[in-house]
C-alpha positions as a Python dict, from the first residue, in 0.01 Angstrom:
ca = {
    (1, 'X'): (0, 0, 0),
    (2, 'X'): (-303, 237, 54),
    (3, 'X'): (-671, 65, 4),
    (4, 'X'): (-984, 234, -36),
    (5, 'X'): (-937, 607, -25),
    (6, 'X'): (-1328, 635, 43),
    (7, 'X'): (-1294, 449, 375),
    (8, 'X'): (-986, 691, 440),
    (9, 'X'): (-1007, 956, 738),
    (10, 'X'): (-950, 1316, 623),
    (11, 'X'): (-594, 1406, 566),
    (12, 'X'): (-591, 1630, 868),
    (13, 'X'): (-604, 1286, 1099),
    (14, 'X'): (-335, 1115, 886),
    (15, 'X'): (-24, 1308, 1048),
    (16, 'X'): (103, 1008, 1195),
    (17, 'X'): (453, 986, 1298),
    (18, 'X'): (473, 614, 1182),
    (19, 'X'): (425, 742, 809),
    (20, 'X'): (689, 832, 566),
    (21, 'X'): (646, 1169, 385),
    (22, 'X'): (581, 957, 50),
    (23, 'X'): (320, 766, 243),
    (24, 'X'): (156, 1093, 330),
    (25, 'X'): (176, 1228, 2),
    (26, 'X'): (9, 955, -140),
    (27, 'X'): (-297, 964, 129),
    (28, 'X'): (-326, 1322, 28),
    (29, 'X'): (-382, 1240, -330),
    (30, 'X'): (-619, 947, -274),
    (31, 'X'): (-827, 1139, 19),
    (32, 'X'): (-939, 1391, -212),
    (33, 'X'): (-1206, 1307, -508),
    (34, 'X'): (-1063, 1599, -729),
    (35, 'X'): (-927, 1464, -1031),
    (36, 'X'): (-543, 1509, -989),
    (37, 'X'): (-394, 1741, -1263),
    (38, 'X'): (-58, 1659, -1451),
    (39, 'X'): (168, 1864, -1625),
    (40, 'X'): (479, 1818, -1846),
    (41, 'X'): (773, 2011, -1689),
    (42, 'X'): (1057, 1846, -1921),
    (43, 'X'): (1149, 1755, -2265),
    (44, 'X'): (1402, 1545, -2423),
    (45, 'X'): (1427, 1395, -2772),
    (46, 'X'): (1683, 1218, -3017),
    (47, 'X'): (1533, 1242, -3357),
    (48, 'X'): (1668, 1215, -3700),
    (49, 'X'): (1596, 1601, -3707),
    (50, 'X'): (1820, 1706, -3411),
    (51, 'X'): (1916, 1558, -3046),
    (52, 'X'): (1740, 1853, -2854),
    (53, 'X'): (1349, 1930, -2850),
    (54, 'X'): (1426, 2294, -2973),
    (55, 'X'): (1619, 2188, -3298),
    (56, 'X'): (1367, 1914, -3357),
    (57, 'X'): (1101, 2166, -3362),
    (58, 'X'): (1257, 2424, -3541),
    (59, 'X'): (1341, 2197, -3807),
    (60, 'X'): (982, 2074, -3817),
    (61, 'X'): (866, 2421, -3849),
    (62, 'X'): (1118, 2468, -4143),
    (63, 'X'): (975, 2179, -4306),
    (64, 'X'): (1309, 2018, -4315),
    (65, 'X'): (1330, 1624, -4387),
    (66, 'X'): (1567, 1404, -4154),
    (67, 'X'): (1499, 1114, -4414),
    (68, 'X'): (1790, 988, -4639),
    (69, 'X'): (1980, 679, -4766),
    (70, 'X'): (2060, 440, -4510),
    (71, 'X'): (2387, 398, -4373),
    (72, 'X'): (2330, 124, -4102),
    (73, 'X'): (2370, -149, -4312),
    (74, 'X'): (2369, -265, -4691),
    (75, 'X'): (2059, -192, -4857),
    (76, 'X'): (2179, -284, -5230),
    (77, 'X'): (1916, -605, -5229),
    (78, 'X'): (1603, -419, -5068),
    (79, 'X'): (1343, -231, -5222),
    (80, 'X'): (1353, 17, -4983),
    (81, 'X'): (1675, 215, -4915),
    (82, 'X'): (1600, 505, -4721),
    (83, 'X'): (1505, 598, -4359),
    (84, 'X'): (1516, 867, -4051),
    (85, 'X'): (1822, 796, -3927),
    (86, 'X'): (1963, 939, -3587),
    (87, 'X'): (2324, 1072, -3721),
    (88, 'X'): (2635, 1135, -3489),
    (89, 'X'): (2490, 1017, -3209),
    (90, 'X'): (2709, 1007, -2882),
    (91, 'X'): (2595, 870, -2579),
    (92, 'X'): (2876, 921, -2388),
    (93, 'X'): (2781, 1344, -2391),
    (94, 'X'): (2482, 1219, -2207),
    (95, 'X'): (2707, 1087, -1896),
    (96, 'X'): (2709, 720, -2047),
    (97, 'X'): (3038, 520, -1962),
    (98, 'X'): (3140, 397, -2314),
    (99, 'X'): (3207, 60, -2154),
    (100, 'X'): (2848, 8, -2040),
    (101, 'X'): (2716, 164, -2385),
    (102, 'X'): (2873, -147, -2538),
    (103, 'X'): (2667, -352, -2311),
    (104, 'X'): (2319, -212, -2417),
    (105, 'X'): (2093, -184, -2732),
    (106, 'X'): (2059, 126, -2935),
    (107, 'X'): (1703, 199, -2831),
    (108, 'X'): (1842, 201, -2457),
    (109, 'X'): (2104, 430, -2534),
    (110, 'X'): (1885, 644, -2718),
    (111, 'X'): (1610, 644, -2431),
    (112, 'X'): (1912, 711, -2184),
    (113, 'X'): (2037, 1034, -2384),
    (114, 'X'): (1624, 1140, -2386),
    (115, 'X'): (1581, 1116, -2030),
    (116, 'X'): (1885, 1275, -1951),
    (117, 'X'): (1806, 1597, -2138),
    (118, 'X'): (1432, 1576, -2017),
    (119, 'X'): (1553, 1560, -1665),
    (120, 'X'): (1824, 1838, -1681),
    (121, 'X'): (1540, 2042, -1862),
    (122, 'X'): (1301, 1971, -1572),
    (123, 'X'): (1536, 2077, -1315),
    (124, 'X'): (1671, 1748, -1178),
    (125, 'X'): (2036, 1765, -1339),
    (126, 'X'): (2170, 1515, -1084),
    (127, 'X'): (1918, 1264, -1127),
    (128, 'X'): (1614, 1166, -914),
    (129, 'X'): (1815, 1056, -597),
    (130, 'X'): (1653, 706, -497),
    (131, 'X'): (1310, 879, -522),
    (132, 'X'): (1050, 633, -457),
    (133, 'X'): (781, 867, -573),
    (134, 'X'): (938, 875, -926),
    (135, 'X'): (898, 598, -1187),
    (136, 'X'): (943, 535, -1551),
    (137, 'X'): (712, 416, -1842),
    (138, 'X'): (846, 386, -2176),
    (139, 'X'): (675, 243, -2485),
    (140, 'X'): (853, 28, -2743),
    (141, 'X'): (760, -187, -3048),
    (142, 'X'): (1077, -414, -3072),
    (143, 'X'): (1328, -314, -2788),
    (144, 'X'): (1670, -521, -2868),
    (145, 'X'): (1485, -711, -3136),
    (146, 'X'): (1757, -620, -3410),
    (147, 'X'): (2042, -718, -3162),
    (148, 'X'): (1888, -1031, -3078),
    (149, 'X'): (1861, -1083, -3457),
    (150, 'X'): (2243, -1027, -3494),
    (151, 'X'): (2328, -1221, -3187),
    (152, 'X'): (2161, -1525, -3284),
    (153, 'X'): (2320, -1511, -3641),
    (154, 'X'): (2682, -1487, -3434),
    (155, 'X'): (2524, -1788, -3232),
    (156, 'X'): (2493, -1978, -3552),
    (157, 'X'): (2859, -1901, -3690),
    (158, 'X'): (3054, -1957, -3333),
    (159, 'X'): (2826, -2160, -3122),
    (160, 'X'): (2707, -2103, -2756),
    (161, 'X'): (3019, -2048, -2577),
    (162, 'X'): (3105, -1722, -2754),
    (163, 'X'): (2777, -1546, -2646),
    (164, 'X'): (2788, -1259, -2444),
    (165, 'X'): (2675, -1288, -2085),
    (166, 'X'): (2531, -896, -2124),
    (167, 'X'): (2263, -1044, -2418),
    (168, 'X'): (1941, -1059, -2225),
    (169, 'X'): (2042, -688, -2080),
    (170, 'X'): (2053, -594, -2456),
    (171, 'X'): (1768, -750, -2613),
    (172, 'X'): (1482, -758, -2358),
    (173, 'X'): (1218, -494, -2455),
    (174, 'X'): (1205, -354, -2084),
    (175, 'X'): (1560, -260, -2084),
    (176, 'X'): (1531, 108, -2200),
    (177, 'X'): (1279, 152, -1905),
    (178, 'X'): (1519, -26, -1657),
    (179, 'X'): (1842, 165, -1753),
    (180, 'X'): (1650, 480, -1735),
    (181, 'X'): (1520, 395, -1364),
    (182, 'X'): (1880, 267, -1278),
    (183, 'X'): (2102, 571, -1428),
    (184, 'X'): (1873, 831, -1274),
    (185, 'X'): (1769, 653, -955),
    (186, 'X'): (1400, 636, -989),
    (187, 'X'): (1263, 394, -754),
    (188, 'X'): (905, 394, -820),
    (189, 'X'): (679, 272, -1085),
    (190, 'X'): (844, 80, -1362),
    (191, 'X'): (725, -80, -1684),
    (192, 'X'): (731, -106, -2036),
    (193, 'X'): (425, -51, -2284),
    (194, 'X'): (476, -294, -2598),
    (195, 'X'): (196, -172, -2805),
    (196, 'X'): (357, -136, -3140),
    (197, 'X'): (303, 200, -3309),
    (198, 'X'): (104, 306, -3031),
    (199, 'X'): (348, 275, -2770),
    (200, 'X'): (474, 611, -2724),
    (201, 'X'): (135, 769, -2698),
    (202, 'X'): (30, 486, -2479),
    (203, 'X'): (341, 522, -2243),
    (204, 'X'): (280, 913, -2197),
    (205, 'X'): (-76, 900, -2119),
    (206, 'X'): (-68, 563, -1877),
    (207, 'X'): (217, 771, -1691),
    (208, 'X'): (-22, 1048, -1652),
    (209, 'X'): (-284, 820, -1511),
    (210, 'X'): (-23, 667, -1268),
    (211, 'X'): (52, 1015, -1127),
    (212, 'X'): (-363, 1106, -1098),
    (213, 'X'): (-411, 797, -894),
    (214, 'X'): (-153, 899, -642),
    (215, 'X'): (122, 626, -714),
    (216, 'X'): (384, 866, -812),
    (217, 'X'): (443, 1218, -819),
    (218, 'X'): (716, 1215, -1111),
    (219, 'X'): (669, 989, -1394),
    (220, 'X'): (934, 964, -1722),
    (221, 'X'): (699, 867, -1996),
    (222, 'X'): (790, 816, -2362),
    (223, 'X'): (926, 585, -2628),
    (224, 'X'): (1220, 413, -2785),
    (225, 'X'): (1313, 224, -3082),
    (226, 'X'): (1585, 160, -3287),
    (227, 'X'): (1448, -67, -3596),
    (228, 'X'): (1671, 1, -3874),
    (229, 'X'): (1790, -329, -3970),
    (230, 'X'): (1815, -613, -4276),
    (231, 'X'): (1538, -809, -4112),
    (232, 'X'): (1255, -518, -4045),
    (233, 'X'): (1347, -426, -4423),
    (234, 'X'): (1255, -747, -4526),
    (235, 'X'): (995, -808, -4339),
    (236, 'X'): (814, -491, -4429),
    (237, 'X'): (929, -488, -4772),
    (238, 'X'): (736, -796, -4896),
    (239, 'X'): (421, -676, -4686),
    (240, 'X'): (458, -391, -4934),
    (241, 'X'): (419, -144, -4669),
    (242, 'X'): (707, 101, -4720),
    (243, 'X'): (802, 361, -4949),
    (244, 'X'): (1040, 243, -5260),
    (245, 'X'): (1038, 621, -5346),
    (246, 'X'): (1420, 603, -5292),
    (247, 'X'): (1546, 852, -5559),
    (248, 'X'): (1399, 1125, -5346),
    (249, 'X'): (1408, 1033, -4988),
    (250, 'X'): (1307, 1372, -4846),
    (251, 'X'): (1000, 1358, -5071),
    (252, 'X'): (912, 999, -4964),
    (253, 'X'): (708, 1020, -4691),
    (254, 'X'): (410, 1203, -4787),
    (255, 'X'): (125, 1138, -4551),
    (256, 'X'): (-254, 1192, -4704),
    (257, 'X'): (-106, 1282, -5035),
    (258, 'X'): (-265, 1099, -5326),
    (259, 'X'): (81, 955, -5441),
    (260, 'X'): (201, 812, -5115),
    (261, 'X'): (308, 449, -5171),
    (262, 'X'): (404, 361, -4807),
    (263, 'X'): (615, 472, -4487),
    (264, 'X'): (971, 536, -4413),
    (265, 'X'): (1119, 370, -4098),
    (266, 'X'): (1238, 592, -3852),
    (267, 'X'): (1438, 538, -3500),
    (268, 'X'): (1497, 766, -3187),
    (269, 'X'): (1340, 819, -2833),
    (270, 'X'): (1148, 1089, -2660),
    (271, 'X'): (1079, 1141, -2324),
    (272, 'X'): (861, 1400, -2108),
    (273, 'X'): (887, 1457, -1767),
    (274, 'X'): (533, 1450, -1599),
    (275, 'X'): (439, 1547, -1257),
    (276, 'X'): (150, 1629, -1015),
    (277, 'X'): (64, 1988, -1045),
    (278, 'X'): (122, 2061, -694),
    (279, 'X'): (464, 1890, -693),
    (280, 'X'): (573, 2104, -999),
    (281, 'X'): (436, 2429, -789),
    (282, 'X'): (632, 2362, -492),
    (283, 'X'): (956, 2328, -645),
    (284, 'X'): (883, 2624, -907),
    (285, 'X'): (916, 2409, -1200),
    (286, 'X'): (874, 2552, -1544),
    (287, 'X'): (550, 2427, -1674),
    (288, 'X'): (536, 2341, -2067),
    (289, 'X'): (168, 2192, -2077),
    (290, 'X'): (-109, 1995, -1898),
    (291, 'X'): (-184, 1644, -2000),
    (292, 'X'): (-565, 1643, -1992),
    (293, 'X'): (-631, 1270, -2084),
    (294, 'X'): (-572, 978, -2305),
    (295, 'X'): (-729, 650, -2427),
    (296, 'X'): (-617, 355, -2557),
    (297, 'X'): (-822, 48, -2754),
    (298, 'X'): (-838, -207, -3018),
    (299, 'X'): (-983, -246, -3359),
    (300, 'X'): (-1002, -622, -3297),
    (301, 'X'): (-1002, -639, -3660),
    (302, 'X'): (-684, -711, -3828),
    (303, 'X'): (-334, -744, -3717),
    (304, 'X'): (-204, -506, -3988),
    (305, 'X'): (-472, -349, -4197),
    (306, 'X'): (-709, -49, -4029),
    (307, 'X'): (-1079, -85, -3971),
    (308, 'X'): (-1255, 25, -4276),
    (309, 'X'): (-1515, 189, -4083),
    (310, 'X'): (-1267, 332, -3842),
    (311, 'X'): (-1436, 212, -3520),
    (312, 'X'): (-1126, 140, -3309),
    (313, 'X'): (-979, 485, -3414),
    (314, 'X'): (-1326, 692, -3390),
    (315, 'X'): (-1394, 564, -3048),
    (316, 'X'): (-1023, 630, -2886),
    (317, 'X'): (-1063, 990, -2997),
    (318, 'X'): (-1378, 980, -2839),
    (319, 'X'): (-1253, 822, -2510),
    (320, 'X'): (-973, 1029, -2487),
    (321, 'X'): (-1177, 1364, -2508),
    (322, 'X'): (-1433, 1229, -2243),
    (323, 'X'): (-1176, 1129, -1984),
    (324, 'X'): (-1033, 1476, -2055),
    (325, 'X'): (-1352, 1647, -2013),
    (326, 'X'): (-1339, 1830, -2309),
    (327, 'X'): (-1591, 1864, -2608),
    (328, 'X'): (-1516, 1822, -2989),
    (329, 'X'): (-1545, 2235, -3042),
    (330, 'X'): (-1230, 2270, -2792),
    (331, 'X'): (-1002, 2088, -3001),
    (332, 'X'): (-775, 2330, -3191),
    (333, 'X'): (-531, 2104, -3371),
    (334, 'X'): (-474, 1708, -3447),
    (335, 'X'): (-113, 1540, -3453),
    (336, 'X'): (-220, 1268, -3694),
    (337, 'X'): (-53, 955, -3700),
    (338, 'X'): (-50, 1015, -4081),
    (339, 'X'): (197, 726, -4187),
    (340, 'X'): (197, 803, -4559),
    (341, 'X'): (6, 418, -4630),
    (342, 'X'): (-277, 445, -4855),
    (343, 'X'): (-517, 273, -4599),
    (344, 'X'): (-402, 410, -4261),
    (345, 'X'): (-420, 790, -4412),
    (346, 'X'): (-760, 730, -4552),
    (347, 'X'): (-893, 551, -4240),
    (348, 'X'): (-769, 851, -4003),
    (349, 'X'): (-930, 1107, -4221),
    (350, 'X'): (-1246, 876, -4206),
    (351, 'X'): (-1257, 867, -3800),
    (352, 'X'): (-1152, 1241, -3743),
    (353, 'X'): (-1519, 1298, -3978),
    (354, 'X'): (-1674, 1063, -3755),
    (355, 'X'): (-1591, 1227, -3440),
    (356, 'X'): (-1586, 1601, -3520),
    (357, 'X'): (-1867, 1582, -3835),
    (358, 'X'): (-1846, 1946, -4026),
    (359, 'X'): (-1601, 2065, -3799),
    (360, 'X'): (-1331, 1819, -3920),
    (361, 'X'): (-1280, 2069, -4213),
    (362, 'X'): (-1197, 2331, -3989),
    (363, 'X'): (-953, 2160, -3762),
    (364, 'X'): (-585, 2203, -3852),
    (365, 'X'): (-414, 1830, -3888),
    (366, 'X'): (-54, 1769, -3960),
    (367, 'X'): (191, 1459, -3962),
    (368, 'X'): (551, 1484, -3783),
    (369, 'X'): (601, 1164, -3991),
    (370, 'X'): (631, 1332, -4287),
    (371, 'X'): (971, 1460, -4192),
    (372, 'X'): (1107, 1203, -3938),
    (373, 'X'): (928, 892, -4088),
    (374, 'X'): (783, 636, -3854),
    (375, 'X'): (962, 520, -3547),
    (376, 'X'): (732, 290, -3401),
    (377, 'X'): (724, 275, -3045),
    (378, 'X'): (858, 617, -3014),
    (379, 'X'): (667, 803, -3264),
    (380, 'X'): (356, 880, -3034),
    (381, 'X'): (643, 1030, -2795),
    (382, 'X'): (817, 1236, -3040),
    (383, 'X'): (458, 1377, -3189),
    (384, 'X'): (357, 1446, -2797),
    (385, 'X'): (678, 1668, -2784),
    (386, 'X'): (555, 1836, -3126),
    (387, 'X'): (211, 1914, -2947),
    (388, 'X'): (396, 2032, -2636),
    (389, 'X'): (576, 2273, -2862),
    (390, 'X'): (235, 2370, -3064),
    (391, 'X'): (129, 2460, -2751),
    (392, 'X'): (426, 2676, -2601),
    (393, 'X'): (470, 2876, -2953),
    (394, 'X'): (131, 2877, -3103),
    (395, 'X'): (252, 2741, -3431),
    (396, 'X'): (182, 2414, -3621),
    (397, 'X'): (434, 2263, -3817),
    (398, 'X'): (349, 2161, -4160),
    (399, 'X'): (279, 1813, -4343),
    (400, 'X'): (527, 1818, -4588),
    (401, 'X'): (516, 1646, -4947),
    (402, 'X'): (135, 1705, -5007),
    (403, 'X'): (117, 1763, -5320),
    (404, 'X'): (-184, 1604, -5498),
    (405, 'X'): (-509, 1609, -5331),
    (406, 'X'): (-662, 1272, -5274),
    (407, 'X'): (-1046, 1243, -5270),
    (408, 'X'): (-1011, 1001, -4969),
    (409, 'X'): (-821, 1267, -4776),
    (410, 'X'): (-977, 1611, -4803),
    (411, 'X'): (-932, 1791, -4465),
    (412, 'X'): (-697, 2091, -4359),
    (413, 'X'): (-355, 1897, -4326),
    (414, 'X'): (-149, 2220, -4298),
    (415, 'X'): (45, 2142, -4630),
    (416, 'X'): (407, 2227, -4668),
    (417, 'X'): (438, 2562, -4468),
    (418, 'X'): (411, 2595, -4127),
    (419, 'X'): (112, 2806, -3978),
    (420, 'X'): (87, 3043, -3680),
    (421, 'X'): (-241, 2954, -3491),
    (422, 'X'): (-445, 3012, -3171),
    (423, 'X'): (-401, 2630, -3007),
    (424, 'X'): (-548, 2584, -2678),
    (425, 'X'): (-586, 2193, -2696),
    (426, 'X'): (-413, 1917, -2898),
    (427, 'X'): (-511, 1601, -2977),
    (428, 'X'): (-231, 1297, -3085),
    (429, 'X'): (-330, 990, -3254),
    (430, 'X'): (-133, 671, -3276),
    (431, 'X'): (-273, 377, -3432),
    (432, 'X'): (-47, 49, -3398),
    (433, 'X'): (12, -297, -3565),
    (434, 'X'): (-226, -523, -3430),
    (435, 'X'): (-496, -269, -3411),
    (436, 'X'): (-382, -117, -3082),
    (437, 'X'): (-508, 250, -3079),
    (438, 'X'): (-365, 531, -2839),
    (439, 'X'): (-500, 892, -2841),
    (440, 'X'): (-319, 1168, -2591),
    (441, 'X'): (-517, 1519, -2551),
    (442, 'X'): (-270, 1800, -2420),
    (443, 'X'): (-367, 2166, -2328),
    (444, 'X'): (-194, 2498, -2294),
    (445, 'X'): (-43, 2589, -1990),
    (446, 'X'): (-282, 2791, -1776),
}
């Protein structure tokens, strides 16, 4: 491992025959004080609105909803009976053997499909070929928790001798990251972020920082979750956090609207291929956008309720912009956490005002969750994809179901209809249970 770059000789003196090309590349990054630039070169998304980034994006622009009645279990005894499910998903279309798939959790299968799509999009259709400078960092809220509950029920009914020997590979939260690295032969950095609803944004931002510090040339960053289950519906139901607008599912998620009554659970995975700019240019990669910076912090206030003063949300946006080297005048669009819960949406609105002052009223803001629900650890990754597409197409997707203004939510939420705009820099917010916050700053490819 390279130690202190400040004490290292010039790169020109490091061409030692004993060093591998990977070590030389790492030394080159560390030896130069200039901050490394990180770009997005591939996208993959398995969502309730489509199983490619473009299908997902076009449906967002059209204001379509992917929310409907739950089909994964019997919801008759639950107050909430709707969700944003991924329909007609077949992981074998992405090169995963059907026998292997039966030994993996649903979140892992989503992640493998999203990773395959992202790598193909980035120009790596055959994977990463034992690359020790390629890594994986995925976020999740619950990983294989749903499968763990199901296995426990089976254990109680049938006893320990009937348990699957593959159960640990299904339930552990690091399994999506492991399987993505294993399938696509990424032998570099590998880890998992478990920061609830902030995990996807956290993972993408941290993956970029891993490249910046010289520990990778390529990172797959994103999130995956599959939490549509009885135990999760029961838990959030007694918290009264979920909407009960079951008779009109496509209108149930309504961020910032006065009549919002809770969030809708979603699922899926989104993964971004991130690269050091020089690495991407050297191989002639198509560049979507640049990751300028990110930040993460804690409210240190309450496990579920947001800080009424929005201190954590305010500071995480300020820190992300500081890391990105931009000012408040340069932010052209905000992709909101926007869950459709009364407290969260009002708190996020307050935080935006705290950061941007009067300019808050001039910045377009929209909530992706209005159309796909809240996919927990995958949510921020979906929203990062939406921001990349915003920068690519210079269009902002709407916040659907915004019908009745709320005095506590009085900003420009791009209600109901997509909008063309001049967008150079986007900011994406994620605020998780446990008061864990993350914010990602992306810019248009230059």
